[in-house]
C-alpha positions as CSV (number, residue, x, y, z in Angstrom):
1,M,289.1,305.6,5.9
2,D,290.7,309.3,6.5
3,R,289.5,309.6,9.9
4,E,291.5,309.0,13.0
5,Q,290.0,306.0,15.1
6,E,289.4,308.7,17.9
7,E,287.1,310.7,15.6
8,M,285.0,307.4,14.7
9,Q,283.0,307.5,17.9
10,F,281.2,310.6,17.0
11,L,280.0,309.6,13.7
12,G,276.2,309.5,13.7
13,V,273.9,307.6,11.1
14,F,274.2,310.0,8.1
15,D,277.9,310.3,8.9
16,I,278.4,306.4,8.8
17,Y,276.5,306.6,5.5
18,K,278.8,309.2,4.1
19,E,281.9,307.2,5.2
20,A,280.5,304.2,3.5
21,Y,279.8,305.9,0.3
22,K,283.2,307.5,0.4
23,I,285.1,304.2,0.8
24,I,283.1,302.6,-2.3
25,I,283.7,305.5,-4.4
26,V,287.4,305.9,-3.6
27,W,288.1,302.2,-3.8
28,R,285.6,301.5,-6.8
29,K,287.7,299.5,-8.6
30,I,288.4,296.6,-6.0
31,F,284.8,296.9,-4.9
32,S,283.7,296.6,-8.3
33,Q,285.4,293.3,-8.9
34,I,284.2,292.1,-5.4
35,T,280.7,292.9,-6.6
36,L,280.9,291.4,-10.0
37,S,282.4,288.1,-8.8
38,L,280.4,287.6,-5.6
39,I,277.7,290.3,-4.8
40,L,276.1,290.1,-8.2
41,P,275.5,286.4,-8.4
42,L,274.4,286.7,-4.5
43,S,271.7,289.2,-5.6
44,F,270.8,287.1,-9.0
45,I,270.2,284.2,-6.8
46,F,268.0,286.0,-4.3
47,L,265.7,287.5,-7.0
48,A,265.7,284.3,-9.2
49,H,264.5,282.4,-6.1
50,K,261.3,284.4,-6.0
51,E,260.7,283.9,-9.8
52,V,261.3,280.2,-9.8
53,S,259.5,279.5,-6.3
54,D,256.5,281.3,-7.7
55,I,256.7,278.9,-10.9
56,L,257.2,275.8,-9.0
57,F,254.4,276.8,-6.3
58,R,252.0,277.7,-8.9
59,K,252.5,274.2,-10.8
60,L,252.2,272.4,-7.4
61,A,248.8,274.3,-6.5
62,N,247.2,273.5,-10.0
63,D,248.2,269.8,-9.8
64,E,246.8,269.6,-6.2
65,G,243.7,271.4,-7.5
66,E,243.2,268.6,-10.2
67,L,244.0,265.9,-8.0
68,E,241.3,267.0,-5.6
69,D,238.8,267.3,-8.4
70,T,239.8,263.9,-9.8
71,P,237.9,260.6,-8.4
72,A,240.2,258.4,-6.2
73,G,241.2,255.2,-7.4
74,T,241.4,256.0,-11.0
75,Q,244.4,255.7,-12.8
76,R,244.6,259.6,-13.5
77,Y,244.3,260.2,-9.6
78,N,247.3,257.8,-9.2
79,S,249.2,259.7,-11.8
80,L,248.3,263.0,-10.5
81,T,249.2,261.8,-7.0
82,D,252.7,261.0,-8.2
83,L,252.8,264.3,-10.2
84,V,252.3,266.3,-6.9
85,S,254.8,264.2,-4.9
86,S,257.5,264.9,-7.7
87,D,256.4,268.5,-7.5
88,L,256.7,268.8,-3.7
89,V,260.3,267.2,-4.0
90,Y,261.5,269.5,-6.7
91,F,260.3,272.5,-4.6
92,L,261.9,271.4,-1.6
93,L,265.1,270.3,-3.3
94,F,265.1,273.9,-4.9
95,K,264.7,275.3,-1.5
96,V,267.7,273.6,-0.3
97,A,269.9,274.4,-3.2
98,Y,268.9,278.2,-2.9
99,F,269.7,278.2,0.9
100,T,273.1,276.6,0.1
101,F,274.2,278.8,-2.5
102,F,272.8,282.1,-1.0
103,L,274.7,281.2,2.2
104,I,278.0,280.4,0.3
105,F,278.0,283.7,-1.6
106,S,276.7,285.7,1.5
107,L,279.5,284.4,3.5
108,L,282.2,284.9,0.9
109,S,281.0,288.5,0.2
110,T,281.1,289.3,3.7
111,A,284.7,288.1,4.2
112,A,285.8,289.9,1.0
113,V,284.3,293.3,1.8
114,V,285.3,293.2,5.6
115,Y,289.0,292.1,4.7
116,T,289.4,294.7,2.3
117,I,288.2,297.3,4.5
118,A,290.5,296.4,7.1
119,C,293.5,296.7,4.3
120,I,292.3,300.0,3.5
121,Y,292.1,301.0,7.4
122,T,295.7,299.9,7.7
123,A,296.9,301.5,4.6
124,R,298.1,298.1,3.1
125,E,298.2,297.4,-0.4
126,V,295.1,295.4,-1.5
127,S,294.4,293.5,-4.8
128,F,291.4,291.3,-5.9
129,R,293.8,288.5,-6.0
130,K,294.9,288.8,-2.4
131,V,291.3,289.2,-1.4
132,M,290.1,285.9,-3.2
133,S,292.9,283.9,-1.6
134,V,292.0,285.0,2.0
135,V,288.3,284.9,1.4
136,P,288.0,281.0,1.7
137,K,290.1,280.5,4.6
138,V,287.9,283.5,6.6
139,W,284.7,281.8,5.3
140,K,285.2,278.9,7.8
141,R,285.2,281.2,10.5
142,L,282.0,282.9,9.3
143,M,280.4,279.7,8.9
144,V,280.8,278.9,12.6
145,T,279.5,282.2,13.5
146,F,276.5,281.7,11.2
147,L,275.5,278.2,12.8
148,C,275.8,279.7,16.2
149,M,273.4,282.6,15.1
150,F,271.2,280.3,13.5
151,L,271.0,278.3,16.7
152,A,270.1,281.5,18.6
153,F,267.4,282.5,15.9
154,F,265.6,279.1,16.1
155,V,265.7,279.4,20.2
156,Y,264.4,282.7,20.0
157,H,261.7,281.9,17.5
158,L,260.5,278.8,19.7
159,A,260.6,280.6,23.2
160,A,258.9,284.0,21.4
161,F,256.2,281.5,19.7
162,T,255.9,279.5,23.1
163,L,255.7,282.5,25.5
164,S,253.5,284.7,23.3
165,F,250.9,281.7,22.6
166,G,250.9,281.2,26.7
167,I,250.4,284.9,27.1
168,I,247.4,285.3,24.8
169,M,245.7,282.2,26.0
170,L,246.0,283.4,29.8
171,W,244.8,286.8,29.0
172,A,241.8,285.4,27.1
173,L,240.9,283.4,29.9
174,I,241.3,286.3,32.3
175,V,239.3,288.9,30.2
176,G,236.9,286.5,28.4
177,H,236.3,286.3,24.7
178,D,233.8,289.2,24.8
179,K,236.7,291.6,25.1
180,I,238.3,290.4,21.9
181,Y,240.1,293.8,21.2
182,T,242.1,293.7,24.3
183,I,243.1,290.2,23.1
184,Y,244.4,291.9,19.7
185,A,246.0,294.7,21.6
186,V,248.1,292.2,23.4
187,A,248.8,290.3,20.5
188,F,250.1,293.6,18.7
189,V,252.3,294.3,21.5
190,L,253.9,291.1,21.6
191,L,254.5,291.2,17.8
192,A,256.3,294.5,18.2
193,L,258.4,293.1,20.8
194,Y,259.2,290.2,18.8
195,L,260.1,292.2,15.9
196,A,262.2,294.4,18.0
197,G,264.0,291.2,19.4
198,L,264.6,289.9,15.9
199,L,266.2,293.1,14.6
200,Y,268.5,293.0,17.7
201,L,269.5,289.4,17.0
202,H,269.8,290.6,13.1
203,I,272.4,293.3,14.2
204,I,274.3,291.3,16.6
205,W,274.7,288.8,13.7
206,Q,275.8,291.4,11.3
207,L,278.6,293.0,13.7
208,A,279.6,289.2,14.9
209,S,280.4,288.6,11.1
210,V,282.7,291.5,11.3
211,V,284.7,290.6,14.4
212,S,284.7,286.8,13.0
213,V,287.0,288.3,10.4
214,L,289.2,290.8,12.1
215,E,289.6,289.2,15.8
216,D,290.4,286.0,17.3
217,A,286.7,285.1,18.0
218,C,284.0,283.4,16.2
219,G,280.7,281.7,17.1
220,I,279.5,282.4,20.4
221,K,282.6,284.3,21.5
222,A,282.1,286.6,18.5
223,M,278.4,287.1,19.3
224,A,279.2,288.1,23.0
225,K,281.7,290.5,21.6
226,S,279.4,291.9,19.2
227,K,276.8,292.5,21.9
228,A,279.3,294.1,24.1
229,L,280.3,296.6,21.0
230,I,276.8,297.5,20.1
231,R,276.0,298.6,23.8
232,G,275.8,302.6,23.5
233,K,275.4,302.4,19.7
234,V,272.3,300.6,20.0
235,W,269.9,303.3,18.3
236,V,272.4,304.2,15.7
237,T,272.7,300.5,14.7
238,I,269.0,300.1,14.8
239,V,268.1,303.1,12.7
240,I,270.6,301.7,10.2
241,A,269.5,298.3,10.1
242,F,266.0,299.5,9.9
243,T,266.4,301.7,6.8
244,M,268.4,299.1,5.1
245,G,265.8,296.4,5.7
246,I,263.0,298.9,4.6
247,S,265.0,299.4,1.4
248,S,265.5,295.6,0.7
249,F,261.7,295.2,1.5
250,G,261.0,297.7,-1.0
251,I,263.1,296.2,-3.8
252,Q,261.6,292.9,-3.2
253,T,258.2,294.4,-3.3
254,I,258.9,296.0,-6.7
255,F,260.3,292.8,-8.0
256,G,257.3,290.6,-6.8
257,K,254.5,292.8,-8.2
258,L,256.4,294.0,-11.4
259,V,258.5,290.9,-12.3
260,V,257.1,287.8,-10.5
261,H,253.5,288.9,-11.2
262,G,253.9,291.7,-13.6
263,W,252.1,290.0,-16.5
264,S,250.3,293.4,-17.1
265,V,253.6,295.3,-17.7
266,G,254.6,292.7,-20.7
267,M,257.7,290.6,-21.0
268,A,259.8,293.8,-22.0
269,G,258.7,295.5,-18.9
270,R,259.4,292.4,-16.7
271,V,262.9,292.1,-18.0
272,L,263.3,296.0,-17.5
273,F,262.1,296.0,-14.0
274,G,263.9,292.9,-13.3
275,F,267.3,294.4,-14.5
276,L,266.7,297.6,-12.3
277,C,265.7,295.6,-9.2
278,L,269.0,293.5,-9.6
279,L,271.0,296.8,-10.2
280,L,269.1,298.2,-7.0
281,L,269.7,295.2,-4.9
282,F,273.4,294.4,-5.5
283,K,274.4,298.1,-4.8
284,L,272.2,297.7,-1.6
285,F,274.0,294.5,-0.5
286,L,277.3,296.1,-1.1
287,F,276.4,299.3,0.7
288,G,275.3,297.4,3.6
289,L,278.6,295.1,4.0
290,V,280.6,298.2,3.9
291,I,278.6,299.9,6.6
292,Q,278.5,297.1,9.2
293,T,282.4,297.1,8.8
294,V,282.3,301.0,9.4
295,I,280.0,300.5,12.4
296,Y,282.5,298.1,13.7
297,F,285.3,300.8,13.9
298,V,282.8,303.2,15.3
299,C,281.9,301.1,18.1
300,K,285.4,300.1,18.8
301,S,286.2,303.8,19.0
302,Y,283.3,304.5,21.1
303,H,284.5,301.7,23.7
304,H,287.9,303.4,23.6
305,E,289.3,300.2,22.1
306,N,292.1,301.5,20.1
307,I,293.2,299.0,17.2
308,D,296.7,298.5,16.7
309,K,297.1,299.4,13.0
310,S,300.4,297.6,12.6
311,A,298.9,294.5,14.6
312,L,295.9,294.3,12.2
313,S,298.0,294.8,9.1
314,D,300.2,292.0,10.3
315,H,297.1,289.4,10.7
316,L,295.7,290.6,7.4
317,E,298.3,289.0,5.4
318,V,298.3,285.3,4.4
319,Y,301.2,283.6,6.4
320,L,302.5,280.2,4.8
321,G,299.2,280.1,3.0
322,E,297.4,280.3,6.4
323,Y,294.9,283.2,7.2
324,V,295.9,284.4,10.8
325,P,293.1,286.2,12.8
326,L,293.9,288.9,14.9
327,K,294.9,287.8,18.3
328,S,293.2,289.2,21.5
329,K,296.4,290.4,22.9
330,D,296.9,292.4,19.6
331,V,293.7,294.1,19.1
332,Q,291.3,293.2,21.9
333,L,292.6,295.9,22.4
334,E,294.6,298.4,23.8
335,Q,292.4,300.9,25.5
336,Y,292.6,304.8,25.3
337,Y,291.0,307.3,27.1
338,V,289.7,310.9,26.0
């Protein structure tokens, strides 16, 4: 990161993309090591989940179909009932295992990339061994932030569903069922607002993860800090999050059509497209993690919060085997004015 922090505030969407790309290219060795050890397994787990889920779901659906066509009380009916129960248990256990491993690798990848970029920013010597020694300790802080964000998402979904259902029912009573198109219009507006709120929460979560690594804040404090940092750069973060989301959706769609359900392209075609999707996905994951860290420095600069590089450097080191997070008095930060 060659730019002075005062200059970071002026970076737009494309400038942030260029800065992230430049960081990856210049430091490609360390990022390649992080990718092979953490981000590649994360991407493989993500795509393999779709393939295995489809296989398990189709088996469950087939067994349920046979059960419906089998007379109740027969031996075959009892056997199919046990089989369907087993299918459901395996399906749920697989989902739990997927979520667990995906979460672990996701948080570890975030910790590794954010820590590496902070070392680059402070001009510290950074090695893969040093990164991997710090990551497990930073991971605990990220887990606290994740649990708080998970609760926030749960409350948001519950509130959004309850409020939307109430508004639609009330509107239907007011205008009557003969004006069904107005009900659809209200539902569409509510859906758009719901998706906008979901995107905003996602942005807060991403930046809160960076805050959890670099500052003396995690959980609710990191979320509050993230919300404050985003203020003034909301549209930049929204555009970046939206484009990254569209890219991810595109890869998932291609994988679903040409790999999971791509029997028409043959086994060789499915393997080829699967490999290409894996290649694109782990590059996208790495790019996204670097971008969210660059956004952190951009937002800091925008709010005139000048990070003391020497203080940040000191706290990035492993001290007596413990990761020392950045203290508020050191980084919270000294303000400058332009």
